[in-house]
C-alpha positions as CSV (number, residue, x, y, z in Angstrom):
1,M,8.0,-12.1,7.1
2,A,8.0,-15.5,8.9
3,D,6.3,-16.5,12.1
4,P,3.8,-19.1,13.2
5,A,0.2,-18.2,11.9
6,T,-1.4,-16.7,15.0
7,G,1.7,-14.7,15.9
8,W,2.1,-13.4,12.4
9,A,-1.7,-12.5,12.2
10,R,-1.6,-10.5,15.4
11,M,1.5,-8.6,14.4
12,T,0.3,-7.9,10.8
13,R,-3.1,-6.6,12.1
14,R,-1.0,-4.0,14.2
15,L,1.3,-3.0,11.5
16,P,-0.8,-0.7,9.4
17,R,-2.0,1.2,12.6
18,S,1.3,1.7,14.1
19,T,3.9,1.9,11.3
20,P,4.1,3.0,7.6
21,W,4.2,-0.8,6.6
22,R,2.8,-1.6,3.1
23,P,2.0,-5.2,2.2
24,G,3.2,-4.5,-1.4
25,R,6.8,-4.0,-0.1
26,T,6.9,-7.2,1.9
27,L,8.0,-10.8,1.1
28,A,6.6,-13.7,3.1
29,T,7.4,-17.5,3.6
30,A,5.3,-20.4,2.1
31,A,3.6,-20.8,5.6
32,V,2.3,-17.2,5.6
33,G,1.0,-18.0,2.1
34,D,-1.5,-20.7,3.3
35,P,-5.1,-19.4,2.8
36,R,-6.0,-20.3,6.4
37,T,-3.2,-18.0,7.6
38,L,-4.0,-15.1,5.3
39,A,-7.7,-15.4,6.4
40,L,-6.7,-14.6,9.9
41,V,-5.8,-11.0,8.8
42,G,-8.1,-10.9,5.7
43,L,-7.0,-10.6,2.2
44,I,-8.6,-7.1,1.8
45,N,-5.8,-5.8,4.2
46,L,-2.8,-7.7,2.3
47,N,-3.1,-6.5,-1.3
48,G,0.4,-6.6,-2.7
49,L,1.8,-9.3,-0.2
50,T,3.8,-11.8,-2.1
51,G,6.0,-14.7,-1.2
52,A,7.4,-18.0,-2.2
53,T,5.7,-21.4,-2.1
54,A,7.3,-24.5,-0.6
55,H,7.6,-25.8,-4.3
56,G,9.7,-22.7,-5.6
57,T,6.8,-20.8,-7.2
58,T,5.2,-17.6,-6.0
59,W,1.9,-16.4,-4.5
60,L,0.5,-13.0,-4.4
61,V,-2.5,-11.3,-2.9
62,E,-4.1,-9.2,-5.4
63,D,-7.6,-7.9,-5.7
64,D,-8.5,-9.3,-2.4
65,S,-7.6,-12.9,-3.6
66,L,-4.7,-15.3,-3.3
67,Q,-3.2,-16.0,-6.6
68,H,-0.4,-18.3,-7.9
69,P,1.0,-16.7,-11.0
70,T,2.1,-19.2,-13.8
71,P,5.9,-19.4,-13.8
72,T,7.5,-18.1,-17.1
73,W,10.9,-19.7,-16.9
74,G,11.6,-22.1,-19.8
75,R,9.2,-20.6,-22.2
76,P,10.5,-19.3,-25.5
């Protein structure tokens, strides 16, 4: 998913009502992962949504919160 914040939020609020869309099957851009953008829809509605940050790490909405899992590459 990629779109300006307000357009993305309007579309995403409609998706669960009109399609079989599930956040857990969706990848989004760094811009969508901004806490202000996610707040337009509400984290409670986005559990499972994941995406990449501008720095190459990932973010995930889980348990109604935005999380940034610790990368595991380069570890023994």
